[in-house]
C-alpha positions as CSV (number, residue, x, y, z in Angstrom):
1,X,0.0,0.0,0.0
2,X,1.5,3.3,-1.0
3,X,2.2,5.9,1.7
4,X,-0.3,8.8,1.7
5,X,0.4,12.3,2.8
6,X,-2.3,14.6,4.2
7,X,-3.3,17.3,1.8
8,X,-6.0,19.7,1.1
9,X,-7.9,20.2,-2.1
10,X,-9.7,23.1,-3.7
11,X,-12.1,21.0,-5.7
12,X,-15.7,22.1,-5.8
13,X,-17.1,19.0,-7.5
14,X,-18.8,16.9,-4.9
15,X,-20.4,14.1,-7.0
16,X,-18.7,11.4,-4.9
17,X,-17.9,13.4,-1.8
18,X,-19.4,12.6,1.6
19,X,-18.3,14.5,4.7
20,X,-19.1,11.6,7.0
21,X,-15.9,9.8,5.7
22,X,-14.0,12.5,7.5
23,X,-15.7,12.7,10.9
24,X,-17.7,9.5,11.6
25,X,-15.9,6.5,13.0
26,X,-17.7,3.2,13.3
27,X,-15.8,0.3,14.9
28,X,-16.5,-3.2,16.1
29,X,-13.9,-4.6,18.6
30,X,-15.7,-8.0,18.4
31,X,-15.3,-8.5,14.7
32,X,-12.2,-6.2,14.4
33,X,-13.5,-3.9,11.6
34,X,-13.7,-0.2,11.1
35,X,-15.5,2.1,8.7
36,X,-16.0,5.8,8.3
37,X,-19.8,6.2,8.4
38,X,-22.0,3.5,10.0
39,X,-23.5,2.6,6.7
40,X,-20.3,2.0,4.7
41,X,-19.0,-1.5,4.1
42,X,-16.5,-2.2,6.8
43,X,-12.8,-2.9,6.5
44,X,-10.7,-5.3,8.6
45,X,-8.5,-3.4,11.1
46,X,-4.8,-3.8,10.4
47,X,-3.8,-4.9,13.9
48,X,0.0,-4.8,13.1
49,X,-0.3,-1.3,11.7
50,X,-2.4,-0.1,14.7
51,X,0.2,-1.5,17.1
52,X,2.9,0.5,15.3
53,X,0.6,3.6,15.0
54,X,-1.2,4.1,18.4
55,X,-3.9,6.7,18.6
56,X,-4.6,6.4,14.8
57,X,-7.6,4.0,14.8
58,X,-9.5,6.5,12.6
59,X,-6.6,6.9,10.2
60,X,-6.2,3.2,9.1
61,X,-4.6,3.2,5.6
62,X,-7.8,2.1,4.0
63,X,-9.7,5.0,5.5
64,X,-7.1,7.5,4.3
65,X,-7.3,6.0,0.8
66,X,-11.1,6.4,0.8
67,X,-10.9,10.0,1.8
68,X,-8.3,10.7,-0.9
69,X,-10.6,9.1,-3.5
70,X,-13.4,11.4,-2.4
71,X,-11.3,14.5,-2.6
72,X,-10.3,13.4,-6.1
73,X,-14.0,13.0,-6.8
74,X,-13.8,9.2,-7.4
75,X,-16.3,6.6,-6.4
76,X,-15.6,4.8,-3.1
77,X,-16.6,1.1,-3.3
78,X,-17.6,0.8,0.4
79,X,-20.4,3.3,-0.1
80,X,-22.1,1.3,-2.9
81,X,-24.9,-0.5,-1.1
82,X,-26.2,2.3,1.1
83,X,-25.5,5.4,-1.1
84,X,-24.3,5.0,-4.7
85,X,-26.7,2.2,-5.5
86,X,-29.8,3.9,-4.0
87,X,-28.9,7.2,-5.6
88,X,-28.6,5.7,-9.0
89,X,-32.1,4.2,-8.5
90,X,-33.4,7.6,-7.6
91,X,-33.8,6.7,-3.9
92,X,-32.8,8.6,-0.8
93,X,-29.4,7.5,0.5
94,X,-27.7,8.1,3.9
95,X,-25.4,10.7,2.2
96,X,-28.4,12.7,0.9
97,X,-30.6,12.4,3.9
98,X,-27.7,13.4,6.2
99,X,-26.9,16.4,4.0
100,X,-23.3,15.2,3.7
101,X,-22.5,16.3,0.1
102,X,-21.0,19.7,0.9
103,X,-17.2,19.7,1.1
104,X,-16.5,20.5,4.8
105,X,-13.3,18.5,5.4
106,X,-10.2,18.3,3.2
107,X,-7.5,16.4,5.0
108,X,-7.2,12.6,4.8
109,X,-5.8,12.6,8.3
110,X,-8.8,13.1,10.5
111,X,-10.0,12.9,14.1
112,X,-13.5,11.6,14.7
113,X,-16.3,13.9,15.9
114,X,-18.7,11.0,16.3
115,X,-17.8,7.4,17.3
116,X,-20.3,4.6,16.7
117,X,-19.2,1.7,19.0
118,X,-20.6,-1.6,17.9
119,X,-20.1,-3.3,21.3
120,X,-20.8,-6.8,20.1
121,X,-23.5,-8.8,18.3
122,X,-25.2,-10.2,21.5
123,X,-29.0,-9.8,20.9
124,X,-32.0,-12.0,21.5
125,X,-34.1,-10.4,18.7
126,X,-34.2,-11.3,15.0
127,X,-35.7,-8.1,13.6
128,X,-37.0,-8.6,10.1
129,X,-34.5,-6.3,8.4
130,X,-31.5,-7.2,10.5
131,X,-28.8,-9.9,10.0
132,X,-26.1,-12.0,11.6
133,X,-23.6,-9.1,11.7
134,X,-25.7,-7.4,14.5
135,X,-27.6,-10.2,16.2
136,X,-26.3,-13.4,17.7
137,X,-29.9,-14.7,17.5
138,X,-29.7,-14.2,13.7
139,X,-26.3,-15.8,13.6
140,X,-27.6,-18.9,15.4
141,X,-30.6,-19.1,13.1
142,X,-28.4,-19.1,10.0
143,X,-26.1,-21.6,11.6
144,X,-28.9,-24.0,12.5
145,X,-31.2,-23.5,9.5
146,X,-29.1,-22.3,6.6
147,X,-29.4,-19.4,4.2
148,X,-32.6,-17.7,3.4
149,X,-31.6,-17.0,-0.2
150,X,-28.9,-19.1,-1.9
151,X,-25.5,-17.4,-2.3
152,X,-26.7,-14.3,-0.4
153,X,-23.7,-12.8,1.4
154,X,-25.7,-11.9,4.5
155,X,-26.7,-15.6,4.9
156,X,-23.2,-17.1,4.4
157,X,-21.2,-17.9,7.6
158,X,-17.7,-16.3,7.6
159,X,-14.7,-17.6,9.5
160,X,-15.3,-14.8,12.1
161,X,-18.9,-16.0,12.5
162,X,-17.7,-19.5,13.2
163,X,-15.2,-18.2,15.8
164,X,-18.0,-16.2,17.6
165,X,-20.2,-19.3,17.6
166,X,-17.5,-21.4,19.1
167,X,-16.1,-19.1,21.7
168,X,-18.0,-17.7,24.7
169,X,-18.2,-14.0,25.4
170,X,-15.5,-14.0,28.1
171,X,-13.0,-15.6,25.6
172,X,-13.8,-13.1,22.9
173,X,-13.5,-10.1,25.2
174,X,-10.2,-11.3,26.6
175,X,-8.7,-11.7,23.1
176,X,-5.5,-9.6,22.6
177,X,-6.9,-7.9,19.4
178,X,-10.2,-7.1,21.1
179,X,-8.4,-5.5,24.0
180,X,-6.2,-3.5,21.7
181,X,-9.1,-2.1,19.8
182,X,-11.0,-1.3,22.9
183,X,-8.0,0.5,24.4
184,X,-7.8,2.6,21.2
185,X,-11.6,3.4,21.4
186,X,-11.3,4.5,25.1
187,X,-8.6,7.0,24.2
188,X,-11.2,9.2,22.5
189,X,-12.5,10.4,25.9
190,X,-13.4,13.9,24.7
191,X,-15.2,13.1,21.5
192,X,-18.4,15.2,21.5
193,X,-20.8,12.4,20.6
194,X,-20.6,8.6,21.2
195,X,-23.2,6.2,19.8
196,X,-23.3,2.8,21.5
197,X,-24.9,0.1,19.4
198,X,-24.9,-3.6,19.1
199,X,-26.4,-6.1,19.3
200,X,-28.2,-5.0,22.4
201,X,-26.1,-2.7,24.5
202,X,-28.0,-3.4,27.7
203,X,-26.7,-7.0,27.5
204,X,-23.1,-5.7,27.7
205,X,-21.8,-6.3,31.2
206,X,-19.3,-3.4,31.0
207,X,-21.8,-0.9,29.7
208,X,-21.7,1.4,32.8
209,X,-17.9,1.5,32.8
210,X,-17.7,2.2,29.1
211,X,-20.2,5.1,29.3
212,X,-18.4,6.7,32.3
213,X,-15.2,6.8,30.3
214,X,-16.5,9.6,28.1
215,X,-17.3,13.2,29.0
216,X,-19.6,14.1,26.0
217,X,-23.1,13.1,25.0
218,X,-23.9,9.4,24.8
219,X,-26.6,7.8,22.8
220,X,-27.5,4.1,23.5
221,X,-29.4,2.4,20.7
222,X,-31.6,-0.4,22.1
223,X,-34.4,-2.7,21.1
224,X,-35.6,-2.8,24.7
225,X,-35.5,-6.6,24.4
226,X,-34.0,-7.2,27.9
227,X,-35.6,-8.0,31.2
228,X,-37.2,-5.0,33.0
229,X,-35.2,-5.8,36.1
230,X,-31.9,-5.5,34.2
231,X,-32.9,-2.4,32.3
232,X,-34.0,-0.6,35.5
233,X,-30.8,-1.6,37.4
234,X,-28.5,-0.3,34.6
235,X,-30.4,3.0,34.2
236,X,-29.9,3.7,37.9
237,X,-26.1,3.4,37.3
238,X,-25.8,5.5,34.2
239,X,-25.2,9.3,34.0
240,X,-28.7,10.1,32.7
241,X,-28.0,13.9,32.3
242,X,-25.6,13.1,29.4
243,X,-27.5,10.2,28.0
244,X,-30.1,9.7,25.3
245,X,-31.8,6.3,24.9
246,X,-32.6,5.7,21.3
247,X,-35.3,3.0,21.0
248,X,-35.6,1.0,17.8
249,X,-39.2,0.6,16.9
250,X,-41.7,1.4,14.1
251,X,-44.8,-0.7,14.7
252,X,-47.3,-1.6,17.4
253,X,-49.0,-4.8,18.6
254,X,-48.8,-7.8,16.2
255,X,-46.8,-6.0,13.5
256,X,-44.3,-5.0,16.2
257,X,-43.9,-8.7,17.3
258,X,-43.4,-9.8,13.7
259,X,-40.8,-7.2,12.8
260,X,-39.1,-7.2,16.2
261,X,-39.3,-11.0,16.7
262,X,-38.0,-12.1,20.1
263,X,-39.6,-9.3,22.0
264,X,-43.3,-9.1,23.1
265,X,-45.2,-5.8,22.7
266,X,-46.1,-6.1,26.3
267,X,-42.4,-6.2,27.4
268,X,-41.7,-3.3,25.0
269,X,-44.3,-1.2,26.7
270,X,-43.1,-2.1,30.2
271,X,-39.6,-1.2,29.4
272,X,-40.6,2.0,27.7
273,X,-42.4,2.9,30.9
274,X,-39.2,2.3,32.8
275,X,-37.3,4.6,30.4
276,X,-39.9,7.3,30.7
277,X,-40.0,7.1,34.5
278,X,-36.2,7.4,34.8
279,X,-36.3,10.9,33.4
280,X,-33.7,10.2,30.8
281,X,-34.1,11.8,27.3
282,X,-35.3,9.2,24.9
283,X,-36.0,9.1,21.1
284,X,-37.2,6.5,18.6
285,X,-35.2,5.4,15.6
286,X,-37.3,3.6,13.0
287,X,-36.5,1.5,9.9
288,X,-38.5,1.9,6.8
289,X,-38.9,-1.3,4.9
290,X,-41.7,-3.0,3.0
291,X,-42.4,-5.1,6.1
292,X,-42.5,-2.2,8.6
293,X,-44.3,0.3,6.5
294,X,-47.8,-1.1,7.0
295,X,-48.0,-0.2,10.7
296,X,-45.8,2.8,10.6
297,X,-48.5,5.5,10.4
298,X,-50.2,4.1,13.6
299,X,-46.8,4.1,15.4
300,X,-46.1,7.7,14.3
301,X,-49.6,8.8,15.4
302,X,-48.7,7.7,19.0
303,X,-45.0,8.5,19.1
304,X,-44.3,11.2,16.5
305,X,-42.9,13.7,19.0
306,X,-40.1,11.3,20.0
307,X,-39.4,9.9,16.5
308,X,-36.1,11.4,15.5
309,X,-34.6,9.0,12.9
310,X,-36.1,7.1,9.9
311,X,-33.6,4.9,8.1
312,X,-34.4,3.5,4.7
313,X,-33.7,-0.2,4.3
314,X,-31.7,-0.5,1.1
315,X,-29.7,-3.6,2.0
316,X,-31.0,-6.0,1.1
317,X,-32.8,-4.3,-1.7
318,X,-35.8,-6.7,-1.7
319,X,-36.8,-5.3,1.7
320,X,-36.8,-1.7,0.4
321,X,-40.1,0.1,0.9
322,X,-40.7,0.4,-2.8
323,X,-40.9,-3.4,-3.3
324,X,-44.7,-3.5,-3.0
325,X,-47.8,-4.2,-5.0
326,X,-49.7,-1.2,-6.5
327,X,-52.6,-1.5,-4.1
328,X,-50.3,-1.3,-1.1
329,X,-48.5,1.7,-2.6
330,X,-51.8,3.5,-3.0
331,X,-52.9,2.6,0.5
332,X,-49.6,3.9,2.0
333,X,-49.4,7.2,0.1
334,X,-53.0,8.0,1.1
335,X,-51.8,8.4,4.7
336,X,-50.0,11.2,6.4
337,X,-46.6,10.6,8.0
338,X,-46.0,14.1,9.3
339,X,-42.4,15.2,9.1
340,X,-41.4,12.0,7.2
341,X,-44.2,12.3,4.7
342,X,-42.2,13.3,1.6
343,X,-39.4,10.9,2.3
344,X,-41.6,7.9,2.8
345,X,-43.8,8.5,-0.2
346,X,-40.8,9.2,-2.5
347,X,-39.3,5.9,-1.3
348,X,-42.5,3.9,-1.7
349,X,-43.3,5.2,-5.2
350,X,-40.0,4.2,-6.7
351,X,-39.9,1.3,-9.1
352,X,-38.9,-2.2,-8.1
353,X,-37.7,-5.2,-10.1
354,X,-39.0,-8.8,-10.6
355,X,-35.9,-10.2,-9.0
356,X,-36.5,-8.1,-5.8
357,X,-40.1,-9.4,-5.7
358,X,-38.9,-13.1,-6.1
359,X,-36.3,-12.7,-3.4
360,X,-38.9,-11.0,-1.1
361,X,-41.2,-14.0,-1.6
362,X,-38.5,-16.4,-0.7
363,X,-37.4,-14.4,2.3
364,X,-40.8,-13.6,3.9
365,X,-42.1,-17.1,3.6
366,X,-39.0,-18.6,5.2
367,X,-38.8,-15.9,7.9
368,X,-42.4,-16.6,9.0
369,X,-42.0,-20.4,8.6
370,X,-39.0,-20.6,10.9
371,X,-40.7,-18.5,13.6
372,X,-44.2,-19.9,13.1
373,X,-45.6,-16.5,12.3
374,X,-48.8,-15.8,10.5
375,X,-48.7,-13.5,7.5
376,X,-52.4,-12.5,7.8
377,X,-51.2,-9.4,9.7
378,X,-50.3,-7.9,6.3
379,X,-52.9,-6.8,3.7
380,X,-54.2,-9.7,1.7
381,X,-53.4,-8.0,-1.6
382,X,-49.7,-7.7,-0.6
383,X,-49.3,-11.4,0.3
384,X,-51.2,-12.4,-2.9
385,X,-48.9,-10.2,-5.0
386,X,-45.8,-11.8,-3.5
387,X,-47.0,-15.3,-4.1
388,X,-48.6,-14.9,-7.5
């Protein structure tokens, strides 16, 4: 790999520029990968390089190269699935929805202003749009039952997946490489914003210690799929004045239990009550897909004031909100989604392909079969369209 030197540029063409490459660090100590932006395809951390270059986790050679490509207005491959692909299809991307196209940073040597720490993949939920990278329950499902769609990358076990399945959590956390990456993460004590994701962060035994390492604002992303006793105990130990609990949800009742499989709506409400009662700031982060869209308007009617984030599911593309029958599209666009109205309707009305429909049929039938779920919670015309 050639040696790169920090430089600035005077380019004004921002076709392939995204400012998040220069200030957003996403890192997984469990799987030993790093990316700039939480939606970019991750890269393996060069452990030997990091040992020789302490305090430079955010300036791994691959990340420097990606920043240089953007400054030279060249396409960065790691942004294909979540940005370039959707943008070519006329869909919103993370780059566009985050208003990251303006050239604000021009040095390939950078310091993060936001760190997204993917603590581990421990999670007891198999949310409909999620995968084995972020849920140990998903990983066990793939290991026990095989792929959902043949040759689909998200359903193929990697060597790292097999190591995680074989080793227990204590063995993974005591690993030399894990400890090195965590030590580098902990050096960024004064970063203004820290996102703590997973997996399920409230299953991480060292959560309190980790949070107390930082002086800035902390956002913990949770599916609230833990026992109420554990949640209450941990909230009592966390610095609530610097904390925001970001709750992943977008549906109610049976649609919630389908799309957030592994948690009951009753437990969700009980844990939501605990969060509210603690006095901590809380928000909702929702995922827009063709399986979550049907109950989204009812959810927003109840929780719109706290709904802060709406992410479009563009990977896999067959779960995108535009992969729908015409009757479903007409039903959805007839409703009001408040501040998300334009974004949702533009996503839903985009064209889809026959291949996406075929893959959706395979996926939703297998997903429901493995969990003994009934598809009659969805409109009949949607299910008929999938299976025709």
